[in-house]
C-alpha positions in Angstrom: -7.3 12.4 -56.9 -9.9 14.2 -54.8 -13.4 14.6 -56.1 -16.6 16.0 -54.5 -19.6 13.7 -54.6 -22.9 15.3 -53.9 -25.8 13.1 -52.7 -27.9 16.1 -51.7 -27.1 19.8 -51.0 -26.6 18.9 -47.4 -24.8 15.6 -48.0 -21.5 16.3 -49.6 -18.3 14.2 -49.3 -14.8 14.4 -50.6 -13.6 11.0 -52.0 -10.6 9.6 -53.7 -11.0 8.6 -57.4 -8.7 7.4 -60.2 -7.7 10.3 -62.5 -9.4 10.3 -65.9 -7.3 9.6 -69.0 -7.7 11.9 -72.0 -8.5 10.3 -75.4 -8.2 11.8 -78.9 -9.2 15.4 -79.0 -9.6 15.6 -75.2 -7.9 17.7 -72.6 -6.9 16.8 -69.0 -7.3 19.9 -66.9 -6.2 20.5 -63.3 -9.1 22.5 -61.8 -8.2 25.6 -59.9 -11.5 27.4 -59.2 -15.1 26.1 -59.4 -18.1 28.3 -58.5 -21.2 26.9 -56.9 -24.3 27.5 -58.9 -27.7 27.9 -57.4 -28.7 24.6 -59.2 -25.9 22.8 -57.2 -27.7 23.6 -54.0 -31.3 23.1 -55.2 -32.7 19.9 -53.7 -35.0 18.8 -56.6 -32.4 19.6 -59.2 -29.6 17.7 -57.4 -31.9 14.7 -56.9 -32.1 14.3 -60.7 -28.3 13.8 -60.9 -27.2 12.4 -57.5 -24.9 10.9 -56.5 -22.7 12.9 -58.8 -19.6 15.0 -59.0 -21.2 18.4 -59.8 -19.5 21.7 -60.7 -19.8 23.5 -64.0 -18.5 27.0 -63.3 -14.9 26.0 -64.0 -11.4 27.3 -64.7 -8.1 25.5 -64.6 -4.8 24.7 -66.3 -4.2 22.2 -69.0 -1.9 19.3 -67.9 -2.2 17.0 -70.9 -3.6 17.4 -74.4 -4.9 14.2 -76.1 -3.8 13.1 -79.6 -4.9 15.5 -82.3 -5.3 18.6 -80.0 -3.4 21.5 -81.5 -5.1 24.6 -80.1 -4.1 23.9 -76.5 -0.9 22.8 -74.7 0.1 22.0 -71.1 0.3 25.2 -69.1 -2.6 26.9 -70.8 -5.1 28.5 -68.4 -8.6 27.8 -69.6 -12.3 28.1 -69.0 -14.1 24.9 -70.0 -17.8 24.6 -70.7 -19.7 21.5 -69.5 -21.9 21.4 -72.6 -21.1 21.6 -76.3 -23.2 22.0 -79.5 -22.6 20.0 -82.7 -22.4 23.2 -84.8 -24.2 21.7 -87.8 -27.8 20.9 -86.9 -30.9 23.0 -87.5 -30.8 24.5 -83.9 -27.1 25.4 -84.3 -27.7 27.0 -87.7 -30.3 29.3 -86.2 -28.0 30.2 -83.3 -29.9 28.2 -80.7 -27.0 26.0 -79.5 -28.7 25.1 -76.2 -31.4 23.2 -78.2 -28.9 21.2 -80.1 -29.5 17.4 -79.7 -25.9 17.1 -78.7 -26.1 19.7 -76.0 -27.3 17.9 -72.9 -24.4 15.5 -72.0 -22.0 16.7 -69.4 -18.6 17.1 -71.1 -16.6 17.1 -67.9 -15.4 13.8 -66.5 -16.1 13.2 -63.7 -17.4 16.7 -63.1 -15.9 20.1 -62.3 -15.5 19.5 -58.6 -12.4 17.3 -58.9 -8.7 17.8 -59.0 -8.3 16.5 -62.5 -11.0 16.7 -65.2 -11.1 15.2 -68.6 -12.7 17.7 -71.0 -14.5 15.8 -73.8 -13.3 16.5 -77.4 -16.6 18.2 -78.3 -16.2 20.8 -75.6 -12.5 21.3 -76.4 -13.5 22.1 -80.0 -16.5 24.2 -79.3 -16.2 26.0 -76.0 -12.9 25.8 -74.2 -11.4 29.3 -74.0 -7.9 30.5 -73.0 -7.9 33.0 -70.1 -6.3 36.3 -70.9 -3.2 37.1 -68.8 -5.1 39.8 -66.8 -7.7 37.4 -65.5 -7.4 34.9 -62.6 -8.9 31.5 -62.3 -11.6 33.0 -60.0 -12.6 35.3 -62.9 -12.5 32.3 -65.3 -15.0 30.5 -63.0 -17.5 33.4 -63.6 -17.5 32.9 -67.4 -20.4 30.4 -67.3 -22.8 32.2 -65.0 -22.0 35.5 -66.7 -22.7 33.9 -70.1 -26.1 32.8 -68.8 -26.8 36.4 -67.7 -25.7 37.7 -71.1 -28.2 35.5 -72.8 -31.1 36.5 -70.4 -30.5 40.2 -70.7 -30.4 39.9 -74.5 -33.6 38.0 -74.4 -35.2 40.8 -72.3 -34.2 43.3 -75.1 -33.0 45.9 -72.6 -32.8 49.2 -74.4 -31.1 52.5 -73.5 -33.4 54.5 -71.2 -35.4 51.4 -70.0 -36.5 50.8 -66.4 -35.4 47.3 -65.3 -36.5 45.2 -62.4 -34.4 42.3 -61.2 -36.3 39.9 -58.9 -33.8 38.2 -56.6 -30.5 40.0 -56.0 -28.1 37.1 -55.1 -25.1 36.6 -57.3 -27.1 35.9 -60.4 -29.4 38.9 -59.9 -26.3 41.1 -59.4 -24.9 39.8 -62.8 -28.2 40.5 -64.5 -28.3 44.0 -63.0 -24.8 44.8 -64.0 -25.5 43.7 -67.6 -28.9 45.6 -67.7 -27.1 48.7 -66.7 -24.4 48.0 -69.3 -27.2 47.7 -71.9 -28.4 51.2 -71.0 -31.0 50.8 -68.2 -31.7 54.2 -66.8 -33.5 52.9 -63.8 -32.3 49.7 -62.1 -34.6 48.3 -59.5 -34.3 45.1 -57.4 -36.4 43.0 -55.1 -35.2 40.5 -52.5 -36.5 39.4 -49.1 -33.0 39.3 -47.6 -32.0 42.7 -46.1 -28.3 41.9 -46.6 -28.9 41.1 -50.3 -30.8 44.3 -50.7 -27.9 46.3 -49.2 -25.3 44.5 -51.4 -27.3 45.1 -54.5 -27.2 48.9 -53.8 -23.4 48.6 -53.7 -23.5 47.2 -57.2 -25.4 50.2 -58.6 -29.0 49.3 -58.1 -31.1 52.5 -57.6 -33.7 51.0 -55.3 -34.2 47.5 -53.9 -37.5 46.5 -52.4 -38.6 44.0 -49.8 -41.2 41.8 -51.5 -42.6 40.8 -48.1 -44.0 44.3 -47.9 -47.3 44.6 -49.7 -47.7 46.2 -53.2 -44.4 45.5 -55.0 -46.0 46.3 -58.4 -47.2 49.6 -57.1 -43.8 50.5 -55.6 -42.2 49.6 -59.0 -44.6 51.9 -60.8 -43.9 54.6 -58.2 -40.2 54.3 -58.9 -40.7 54.4 -62.7 -42.9 57.4 -63.1 -46.1 55.3 -63.1 -45.3 53.0 -66.0 -43.7 50.0 -64.5 -40.6 48.1 -65.5 -39.8 47.8 -69.3 -37.9 44.6 -68.6 -38.2 42.2 -65.6 -35.6 39.5 -65.0 -36.8 36.9 -62.5 -34.4 34.6 -60.6 -36.6 32.9 -58.0 -39.3 30.4 -59.1 -41.8 30.7 -56.3 -45.3 31.4 -57.6 -45.7 34.6 -55.6 -42.5 36.1 -57.0 -43.6 35.2 -60.5 -47.0 36.8 -60.1 -45.5 40.0 -58.6 -42.9 40.1 -61.4 -45.5 39.9 -64.1 -47.7 42.6 -62.4 -44.6 44.9 -62.2 -44.0 45.0 -65.9 -44.9 48.1 -67.9 -47.4 47.8 -70.8 -45.5 46.2 -73.7 -42.8 45.0 -71.3 -40.7 41.9 -71.4 -40.5 39.3 -68.5 -37.7 36.8 -68.6 -37.6 33.8 -66.2 -34.0 32.9 -65.5 -33.8 29.8 -63.3 -34.6 26.1 -63.7 -38.1 25.3 -62.6 -39.2 22.1 -60.8 -41.2 19.8 -63.1 -43.8 19.8 -60.3 -44.2 23.5 -60.2 -47.4 25.2 -61.3 -47.8 28.9 -61.6 -51.3 30.5 -61.6 -51.4 33.5 -63.9 -54.6 35.2 -65.2 -53.9 35.2 -69.0 -55.9 38.4 -69.5 -53.3 40.4 -67.6 -50.3 39.8 -69.8 -52.5 39.6 -72.9 -54.2 43.0 -72.5 -50.9 44.6 -71.5 -49.2 43.0 -74.5 -46.4 41.5 -72.4 -43.7 39.1 -73.7 -43.1 36.3 -71.3 -39.9 34.3 -72.0 -37.5 31.8 -70.4 -33.7 31.8 -70.7 -32.0 28.4 -70.4 -28.2 28.0 -70.2 -25.8 29.7 -72.6 -23.6 28.7 -75.6 -20.3 29.6 -77.3 -21.5 33.1 -78.4 -22.4 34.0 -74.8 -19.2 32.6 -73.2 -17.1 34.6 -75.5 -19.1 37.7 -74.7 -18.8 37.0 -71.0 -15.0 36.5 -71.3 -14.7 39.9 -73.0 -16.8 41.6 -70.3 -14.6 40.1 -67.6 -11.5 41.3 -69.5 -13.0 44.8 -69.7 -13.7 44.8 -66.0 -17.5 45.1 -66.2 -17.7 42.1 -63.8 -14.9 41.0 -61.5 -14.4 38.1 -59.1 -12.8 40.5 -56.7 -16.2 42.0 -56.1 -18.6 39.2 -56.7 -16.8 36.3 -54.9 -17.4 36.6 -51.2 -16.2 33.2 -50.0 -13.4 30.9 -51.1 -12.8 27.4 -49.6 -10.4 24.5 -50.4 -11.8 21.3 -51.9 -11.3 19.6 -48.6 -14.0 21.9 -47.1 -16.5 21.4 -50.0 -19.3 20.5 -47.6 -18.9 23.8 -45.8 -18.8 25.6 -49.2 -22.2 24.0 -50.0 -23.6 25.1 -46.6 -22.4 28.7 -47.3 -23.9 28.8 -50.8 -27.3 28.0 -49.3 -27.0 30.6 -46.5 -27.9 33.8 -48.3 -27.2 37.0 -46.4 -23.8 38.4 -47.0 -22.8 35.3 -49.2 -22.9 36.0 -52.9 -20.6 33.7 -54.9 -18.8 30.8 -53.3 -15.7 29.3 -54.9 -14.1 26.0 -54.3 -10.4 26.4 -54.8 -8.3 23.4 -55.9 -4.6 22.9 -56.0 -1.8 25.3 -55.5 
């Protein structure tokens, strides 16, 4: 079978590998659509895993069910999660599945970017979902990133009437904006240095999208919110300057949520007195669990988010290296899908 091995975001090769064999409780899934996540094209993050078959935004069709599997059968169209909680530890009991000690291992063998993938029994039991008839495989590949956005917006506690600022309006920022609006945001603002991304965000319902290269982003946000600032700020980029501007743009009593993985070497300089005396809540949102994936699937079925609008580029697995180049390009590129099989 074909599989995509990533050595670095700019060193990607398609290789032949033996097909995995499902064991008890496992599924063998023929991948049909795999989205490229920002982490898949972030050099420091890839370096912690490479060489590896990446890909965790996945949808496909069951071709074989291992012994003991009764909930799925060959022909079922599914989303499969690459992580799975145990469901019984202290973290799971408090609803914090991403902190479960069993969470970290990748449950996709060899990884999502392959023609055939063995889904580990734990993921089959905890977070493999059948796709409704009205959704395509491309929609199924959005379940995981949308679930992460569901969790982040919930952590930001967006309330009806809030002003919301999304820093970074690529595909993840667009998802965050759509969900913030769904939660009742009355004013939806964005910030992105890329003029094409700013224009695309307006097409997704953002009211205003600023260029952070121009001075005074916090002042412009206050001007667009009647002087108060943003009640909730969702931050996709991890550069120190973006983080500082995001915190300064929050309204008194506001919530700032950092969305993306941060390099272990990163250091952000923030004057503690600023968030302290403005009573800000600073939080991080890592990954997503079974509750969020089910919420994401329902949002896709409802049409709040659709692959038809968010996916801008689709390439076959044979052109995976080109797909990775596109995913790093910015501009008019939002979500890139690798399509596999018929």
